[in-house]
C-alpha positions as CSV (number, residue, x, y, z in Angstrom):
1,M,-0.4,-0.3,0.0
2,A,1.7,3.1,-1.3
3,T,0.6,6.6,1.0
4,V,1.2,10.3,-0.6
5,E,0.9,13.0,2.2
6,L,0.0,16.6,1.4
7,R,-0.7,18.8,3.5
8,F,-1.0,22.8,2.8
9,S,-1.8,26.2,4.9
10,A,-6.1,26.5,4.5
11,L,-5.3,29.2,1.6
12,P,-7.9,28.8,-1.8
13,E,-5.2,29.1,-4.0
14,H,-3.2,26.0,-3.2
15,V,-6.8,24.0,-3.9
16,R,-5.4,24.1,-7.5
17,T,-2.0,21.8,-6.4
18,A,-4.0,19.5,-4.2
19,R,-6.4,19.3,-7.5
20,L,-2.9,18.0,-10.1
21,V,-1.6,16.2,-7.6
22,A,-4.5,14.3,-6.7
23,A,-4.9,13.7,-10.3
24,A,-1.6,12.4,-11.6
25,V,-1.1,10.3,-8.4
26,A,-4.6,8.7,-9.3
27,R,-3.4,8.1,-13.0
28,R,-0.3,6.4,-11.7
29,A,-2.9,4.2,-9.1
30,G,-4.4,2.5,-12.4
31,V,-7.4,4.9,-12.5
32,D,-9.0,4.7,-15.1
33,E,-9.0,7.8,-17.5
34,A,-12.6,8.9,-17.9
35,V,-12.8,9.1,-14.5
36,L,-9.7,11.7,-13.9
37,D,-11.9,14.3,-14.2
38,E,-14.0,13.4,-11.7
39,V,-11.1,12.8,-9.2
40,R,-10.2,16.5,-9.6
41,L,-13.5,17.6,-9.2
42,A,-13.6,16.0,-6.1
43,V,-10.9,16.7,-4.5
44,G,-10.9,20.1,-5.3
45,E,-14.4,20.1,-3.6
46,A,-13.0,18.6,-0.5
47,C,-10.3,20.2,-0.4
48,S,-12.1,23.8,-1.0
49,R,-14.8,22.6,1.9
50,A,-11.6,22.2,4.1
51,V,-10.1,25.0,3.5
52,G,-13.7,27.1,3.8
53,L,-13.9,25.4,7.6
54,H,-10.0,26.2,8.4
55,Q,-10.3,30.2,7.8
56,A,-13.9,30.2,9.3
57,G,-12.9,28.4,12.4
58,G,-9.6,30.6,12.3
59,I,-8.0,27.1,12.7
60,S,-4.3,27.8,11.9
61,A,-3.3,23.3,11.1
62,P,-2.8,22.7,7.8
63,V,-5.1,21.1,5.3
64,K,-4.6,17.1,5.2
65,V,-4.8,15.5,1.8
66,L,-3.8,11.6,1.9
67,L,-3.6,9.8,-1.7
68,I,-4.4,5.5,-1.1
69,E,-2.8,3.0,-3.6
70,E,-4.2,0.1,-3.0
71,E,-4.1,-4.0,-5.0
72,K,-7.9,-2.7,-6.4
73,Q,-8.5,1.0,-5.6
74,F,-7.4,4.2,-4.9
75,S,-8.6,6.4,-2.3
76,I,-8.3,10.0,-1.2
77,E,-8.8,11.5,2.6
78,V,-9.5,15.2,2.7
79,G,-8.9,16.1,6.9
80,D,-9.5,19.6,8.8
81,E,-9.2,20.3,11.8
82,A,-12.4,22.4,12.4
83,P,-15.0,21.3,15.2
84,H,-17.8,20.0,13.3
85,A,-21.3,20.5,15.4
86,V,-22.2,16.7,16.0
87,P,-25.4,14.9,14.3
88,G,-28.2,15.4,16.5
89,G,-26.9,18.5,18.6
90,S,-28.4,21.7,19.4
91,G,-27.3,23.4,15.5
92,S,-23.9,25.2,14.0
93,A,-21.3,26.0,17.1
94,S,-20.8,29.2,15.3
95,G,-23.7,31.7,16.2
96,S,-24.4,33.9,13.6
97,G,-24.4,33.2,9.4
98,G,-24.3,29.1,10.7
99,D,-27.5,28.0,8.7
100,A,-26.2,29.4,5.4
101,E,-23.0,27.7,6.1
102,V,-24.3,24.5,6.8
103,E,-26.4,25.0,3.9
104,E,-23.2,25.7,1.6
105,D,-21.6,22.6,3.2
106,Q,-24.2,20.1,2.6
107,M,-24.5,22.0,-0.9
108,G,-20.5,20.9,-1.3
109,L,-20.9,17.2,0.2
110,A,-24.1,17.1,-2.1
111,V,-22.1,17.6,-5.3
112,I,-19.0,15.3,-4.0
113,S,-21.8,12.7,-3.6
114,G,-23.1,12.5,-7.0
115,L,-19.3,12.5,-8.4
116,V,-17.6,9.9,-6.2
117,D,-19.5,6.5,-5.9
118,D,-18.0,5.6,-2.6
119,V,-17.8,8.4,-0.4
120,E,-17.7,8.0,3.6
121,V,-17.9,11.5,5.6
122,S,-17.2,11.8,9.2
123,A,-17.3,15.4,11.6
124,G,-16.5,15.3,15.2
125,E,-15.3,18.5,17.6
126,H,-11.6,17.5,16.8
127,G,-12.2,17.4,12.8
128,G,-13.6,15.8,10.2
129,S,-12.6,14.0,7.0
130,I,-13.6,12.9,3.8
131,R,-12.9,9.6,1.9
132,M,-13.3,8.8,-1.5
133,R,-12.9,5.7,-3.1
134,W,-12.4,4.6,-6.6
135,P,-11.8,1.5,-8.5
136,T,-8.2,1.0,-10.3
137,T,-7.3,-1.1,-12.7
138,P,-3.8,-3.4,-13.2
139,P,-1.1,-2.4,-15.5
140,P,-1.1,-4.4,-18.9
141,T,1.4,-7.2,-18.3
142,E,3.5,-7.5,-21.5
143,I,3.6,-10.8,-23.1
144,D,6.6,-12.0,-25.2
């Protein structure tokens, strides 16, 4: 299992770099060429979401992206350190503007779910992550 870890300051200008790295590693891992645009878009959306959460919460910690190549799948995990409201809790922890932020967050998650078939979202008071998975095809073997 090969893993590439990328950490970047929570600034919007770094999201493009994360998208490019994710697409390059996905291609090398064997993700179908036809799916690479979806990988780029999903990673961009997840990273933009994490950057927004860090900036809104005044969090200086970097956004963390793990690119994991396994035997028959490739996964990307985008992590943030922003405290999230626990499901079933009493609304947003941010106070004013909370409803708009929650709606924007849900819209971003909906976009990711529309792009990726296998998505796991986890969130808690110490941060959250979005894990996305794609199948890979092994490189063709040469026959002499």
